[in-house]
Each structure stands twice: as structure tokens, then as C-alpha cells.
C-alpha positions as CSV (number, residue, x, y, z in Angstrom):
1,X,17.5,17.7,101.6
2,X,20.4,17.5,99.2
3,X,18.8,17.4,96.3
4,X,15.9,20.9,97.0
5,X,19.2,22.9,97.4
6,X,20.6,21.1,94.2
7,X,17.6,21.4,91.6
8,X,16.7,24.8,93.3
9,X,20.8,26.3,92.5
10,X,19.8,25.2,88.7
11,X,16.2,26.9,88.4
12,X,18.4,30.0,89.6
13,X,21.4,29.5,87.1
14,X,19.3,28.2,84.6
15,X,16.9,31.9,85.2
16,X,20.3,34.0,85.2
17,X,21.6,32.1,82.2
18,X,18.0,32.8,79.7
19,X,17.4,36.5,81.5
20,X,21.4,36.6,80.1
21,X,21.0,35.5,76.3
22,X,18.4,37.9,75.7
23,X,19.8,40.9,75.0
24,X,19.8,42.2,70.6
25,X,23.3,42.0,69.3
26,X,22.1,43.9,66.3
27,X,23.2,47.6,66.0
28,X,20.1,49.1,63.8
29,X,21.1,50.4,61.0
30,X,21.7,53.6,59.5
31,X,21.9,55.9,56.8
32,X,23.7,58.3,58.1
33,X,26.4,58.9,59.5
34,X,26.3,58.1,62.9
35,X,26.5,60.9,64.5
36,X,25.5,61.0,67.7
37,X,22.5,63.6,68.4
38,X,21.1,65.1,72.0
39,X,17.4,63.5,71.3
40,X,13.9,63.4,73.1
41,X,10.7,61.6,72.3
42,X,7.2,63.8,70.2
43,X,5.9,60.8,72.4
44,X,3.4,60.9,69.2
45,X,0.6,63.2,71.2
46,X,-0.9,66.7,69.8
47,X,2.6,67.8,69.2
48,X,3.0,69.9,65.9
49,X,6.4,71.0,64.5
50,X,8.9,71.7,61.8
51,X,12.3,70.9,61.7
52,X,14.8,69.2,58.9
53,X,15.9,65.0,59.6
54,X,18.9,64.5,60.9
55,X,19.1,60.0,61.4
56,X,17.1,57.7,59.6
57,X,17.5,54.6,61.6
58,X,15.9,50.8,60.9
59,X,14.0,49.6,64.1
60,X,13.2,46.3,63.9
61,X,10.1,45.3,66.3
62,X,8.6,42.5,67.8
63,X,8.1,41.1,70.9
64,X,11.2,40.1,73.2
65,X,9.4,38.4,75.7
66,X,11.5,35.6,77.3
67,X,8.7,32.8,78.0
68,X,10.7,30.7,75.2
69,X,14.6,31.3,76.6
70,X,12.5,30.0,80.0
71,X,10.8,27.4,79.0
72,X,13.7,26.5,77.5
73,X,16.4,26.5,79.8
74,X,14.2,24.8,82.4
75,X,13.4,22.0,80.0
76,X,17.4,21.9,78.8
77,X,17.8,21.8,82.8
78,X,15.7,18.7,83.2
79,X,17.2,17.1,80.2
80,X,20.4,17.2,81.0
81,X,19.7,16.6,84.8
82,X,19.3,12.3,83.0
83,X,23.2,12.6,82.0
84,X,25.3,11.1,84.1
85,X,26.0,11.4,87.8
86,X,28.2,13.8,90.8
87,X,29.7,16.5,89.2
88,X,28.9,15.4,85.2
89,X,25.6,15.5,85.9
90,X,25.6,19.7,87.7
91,X,27.6,20.7,84.8
92,X,25.4,18.5,82.0
93,X,22.2,19.5,83.9
94,X,24.2,24.0,83.7
95,X,24.9,23.2,79.9
96,X,21.5,21.7,79.1
97,X,19.7,24.8,80.9
98,X,22.0,27.4,78.8
99,X,21.2,25.7,75.5
100,X,17.9,24.7,76.1
101,X,17.1,28.6,76.7
102,X,19.2,29.6,73.7
103,X,17.1,28.0,71.6
104,X,14.4,28.2,73.5
105,X,14.6,32.0,73.2
106,X,15.3,31.4,69.7
107,X,12.8,29.8,68.6
108,X,10.3,32.1,70.0
109,X,12.4,34.8,68.1
110,X,12.1,33.8,64.7
111,X,8.4,32.8,64.9
112,X,7.5,36.8,65.9
113,X,6.5,38.7,62.8
114,X,9.1,41.0,62.2
115,X,7.9,44.3,61.1
116,X,9.7,47.3,59.7
117,X,9.9,50.3,61.1
118,X,12.0,53.9,60.7
119,X,12.9,55.9,63.8
120,X,14.0,59.3,62.2
121,X,16.1,61.9,64.4
122,X,14.7,65.6,63.6
123,X,16.2,68.7,64.5
124,X,13.7,71.1,64.9
125,X,13.3,74.8,64.6
126,X,14.0,75.9,67.6
127,X,17.4,73.3,67.5
128,X,15.7,70.7,69.8
129,X,15.2,67.5,68.7
130,X,13.0,64.9,68.2
131,X,12.5,61.4,67.4
132,X,9.9,60.3,65.8
133,X,9.2,56.0,65.0
134,X,7.2,54.5,62.2
135,X,6.4,52.2,60.1
136,X,6.8,53.7,56.8
137,X,9.4,55.7,55.1
138,X,7.4,57.9,53.5
139,X,9.7,58.8,50.8
140,X,11.8,61.3,53.6
141,X,15.6,61.3,53.2
142,X,18.0,62.9,54.8
143,X,18.2,66.5,54.7
144,X,14.2,66.5,54.1
145,X,12.5,69.6,55.7
146,X,9.8,67.4,57.6
147,X,6.2,69.0,59.9
148,X,5.4,66.3,63.0
149,X,1.6,66.2,63.5
150,X,0.2,63.9,66.5
151,X,4.1,61.7,66.1
152,X,3.9,61.4,62.5
153,X,6.2,62.8,60.4
154,X,5.6,64.3,56.2
155,X,7.4,66.0,54.4
156,X,6.5,69.7,53.5
């Protein structure tokens, strides 16, 4: 029974470490001074409106799944458990799970295609703000007048 509790706590710790390592630490690149604006999403529906581009942010898109981290954590924990005995065994198991989770997450991240997208923050004519994310910048710059049509910003 003691082995089952130990294994269960190791798996729980591995899952916790795997989830903690999945946060994106890279801030988006910005073409603006970084001024914060109140935002609302256009939702990509049939909305049409006119406004002025306030900022353009580069956004990395891709699957941010945690499958690689979980599998890596479990495999690392199992391999770490094979090392040493007593408290050294527990430490090796925890370190193996943490290292495996990190390695699994990085491998999964590197094997996924990354597409650049651009998030436009637009001050609309009525003073509200809309955000539009699209894969092409379409020669739009901060300060340009744009028309949002079906969730796509175009200069006019």
C-alpha cells in the first residue's frame, strides 16, 4: 500500500509540474509604444465598421496542448524512479518527472508549425475599440484608417 501512495503522489506531482511548465513566457512583439487600450473582440461575424489602427501586435499561433509535457513527465518520473533508493529515489523521481515534462513540452512545441498572425487594435468611429487577428498585415500600419468587414481589416 505504501508503494501505491508513493506512486500516486509522484504522478500527481508530475502532472502539477507538467501543467506549471506550459505557460507562455514570451511577450508579443509590438509595433506601438505599448499603450494599453480597452478592447473588445469583433468576433469575426458580419460586423462592418470604420476606425483607425492604434497598435499592431505579432502573435504566434499554434497548438498549445500539454500532451507532450504530460507524457514526458510520466516517462521521466518512471525513469527517475529506477535510480537510487530511499530519499534519493524520491528526489530522482521528482527531478525525472520535471525534466521529462519540460523536454516533452519543448519537443511538442518545436514539432508544430508556427504561423505568424497580427492582432490589430482599432479605435472605431464611435470611440470603442475592436481587436482583429489575421494572418496578413496587408500593408496596414499604425495610424491607418481601416474598414472591418466580416472580421478582416482593410485599408481604405
